[in-house]
N, C-alpha and C positions, 0 to 999 in steps of 0.2 A: 336179245343183245342190245345194250345201250351204248350210245356214243356221246362224246362231249365236244362241243365246238369252242374254240378259243380265238380271240382276236388275232389277226395277222400281226407279226412283229418284225421289226427291222426292215429288211428289203424283201420280205416274202411277197409283198404286194406286186413286185415286178414279175412274179411268176404266175400271176392270174391274167396275163395277157399273152398274146402270140409272141413267141421268141424265135430266134434263128434256129436253124437246124443244129448248129454247133451247141448252143446252150440247151436246147431241148434234149439233145442226145446225152449231154453230160449230166443232166438232172434226172434222167430216167423217166421222161414224159411218156405216158402210155397214150394219152389223148385227152380230149376235153368234151364236156357236155354243155350244150347251150339250151336254155329253156325259158319259156314264158307262161304266164297264167292265162293268157287269152282274154277275150272280151268279157268273159263271165267272171274273171278273177279267181276261178276255182280249177281251171284246167291245168294241164302240165304238158305243154307241147314242146317236145325236145328233139334235138339232133345230136348224134354222137359223131365227133370228128377224130379219127384215129391218126396217131403219129407212128407207133410201132406195133404192127400186128403181132409180132412174136412176144410182146409184153402183155397182150390182151388174153391172158390165160384164164382157165377156169377158176384158179385161185383169185386172180384179180377181179373177175366178174362177181364172184361170191361176195367179196368185201365191198365192192363198189355198189352193188344192188342193195346190200344190207344198209349201207350208209344212206343212200337216197331214200329207200323205203322208210327208214327210221325218221328222217326229218320231214317226210311227206305225211306223217301221222298228224291227226287233229291237234291243233294248238301249237305245232312246231313250225319253223320258219319257211318250210317248203310246202306247207299244207294249202295255203291260199295267199293271195297278195296282201290282205290285211294283216295276216299273221307275220309275214315278212316285214311289213311296215312297222308293226309294233316292236318286233325284235330288233330291227336296225336302229330305231329311234331311242332305244335304251342304250345309252352311251357305253356302258360297261361290257356290252355283248360283242362289239365289233371294232375293227379298225376302220376309221373313216378316211376315205380317199380325199385328195386335195380338191377335187371337183365338187365335194359336198353332196354328191348324188349317189355314190356307191359305197359299199361297206364290205369288209372282208373278214372271213373266218377260215380257220384251219381245222380239219378233222383228221385224226390219225387212226389207222387200224394197225394190225400187227405188222403188215408189210408195206402199206401204202400211206401216202399223205394226200389229202384232198383239199386243195386251196380254192375257196369259193369267193367269187365276187358277186355281191348281191345288189340288185337295183329294184327298189319297191315301186317304181313308177309305172303306171298303166301305159300300155302301148309301146313299151320297150322290152328288150330282153331282160328278164328278171334274174337269171342265173347264168354264170359261167363257172363251171367246176373243172379245174385242171387237176389231172390225176397223175401222181408221180410215185415212182419207187422211193420209199421213204429214206432208205439209207443213202441212195444216190443224191437225192435232193439235199439232205442235211449235210452231207459231206461237201457238196458244192457251196452251200451257204456259208459253211464254216471257213472254207478257203477264201471266199469272196470278201469276208470281213476284213481281210488284210488290205483291201483296196487295190486300185489300179495304179501301177507305177509308171510315171512318165519320166523319160530321161532325154538327154541330148545324144548326139551320135557317138560321143565318147563314153557312153554309159554312166554319165554323171547324173545323179538324181535331181529332178526339177521339182516335182510335187507328187503327192499321192491323192488320187481322186476316189471317192467312194463309188461302189458299184451303182450304176444308174445316174451318176453325176454327169455334169455337162462341161464341156470345154468350149472356149471361143477361139477360133482360128482366124488370125488376121493376115491377109495377103497384101502384097506390095501395092497392087493397083486395083483392088476390088474391095467390096464391103466385107466386114467380118461375118463369119458364119458360126453358128452354134451347133454342136453335135453331142448327142447323148452317147455315153460310153458304158460298155458292159464288160464285166470281168469274164475272162475265159480261163486263164491260168496265169502264173507269175510272169510269163513272157509274152502273152498274147492278149489283145484287147479288140473288142468290137467298137468301132467309132462310126456312128451313123449306121450305114448298111454294109460297111467294109470291115474285114478282119485283117489285123496287122500283127506282126511281131513288133514289140515296143521299139526296138532299134530301127526296124524298117520304117516305121512312122516318123521317127526323129530324122532319119536321113532324108526322107521325101520332103518333109517340111523345110529342112535346111537347104535342100537343092533348089527349091522355088522361092526361098527367101521369106517363108511364112513363119509366124510365131504363134504360140498357143499358150493358153492359161486357163485355170479353172474358173468357172462362173460361180 
C-alpha cells in the first residue's frame, strides 16, 4: 500500500501541537506519536501518547502502522535523519513553520488523518505525529474557517478573529496582555487557557473596564 504526504494547509499546523481537552475531543484525536532518530541518526525511538483509548481500535492501529512503516522505508522521510533533512529542505514537500525549524505534512488514510510535525535537527525530537479521525477533524476545520466572533454584551459584532489569532486585552490599571484564541464553536472560544461563551467574555471585560482588540 502506498501513501502520499501533502504540505499542511490553512490552520492545520495548529493541530500538530498539544491542544485542550475540548479541541482534542471535537477533532477526534486518538493520540500522538513522538520519535527521534537517536545519536546514530538511524534509530527510531518513539513514545505513544494516548488521548482516547476507545478510538485506538484494531482498524486505527492497522492504518497507523501502515503509514509509519511506509515512510520508514529506505529513502523516505522517516527512514533516517538525513532523509528527513533532504525531504524538509525541498520547499514543495512541506509547510514551513514560522520558527524556520519545523516542517509539516498531512497523510490521509481511509478513516484517519495523520498530521506530522517534522524536525530534522540532531539531538531534538524529530517527529510528532498527531492522529485524528479524519471526518471529525475536517468537519471542525471547516467550521473554524468562519473565525471567532467577538461581540459586546449587547451581542453587537466587534470583529472576527481567525482561529489561532491573538487579541490584546487592555486593563484600566495594568499592562496590556496578549492571548491566543482558539475556535470551539460559533458561541464558544478558548482565550489563553480559559473557555468562554462569547457573551460571557464580553460581560467580564466590561465589568472590569477592560477593552480588547485583534493583534
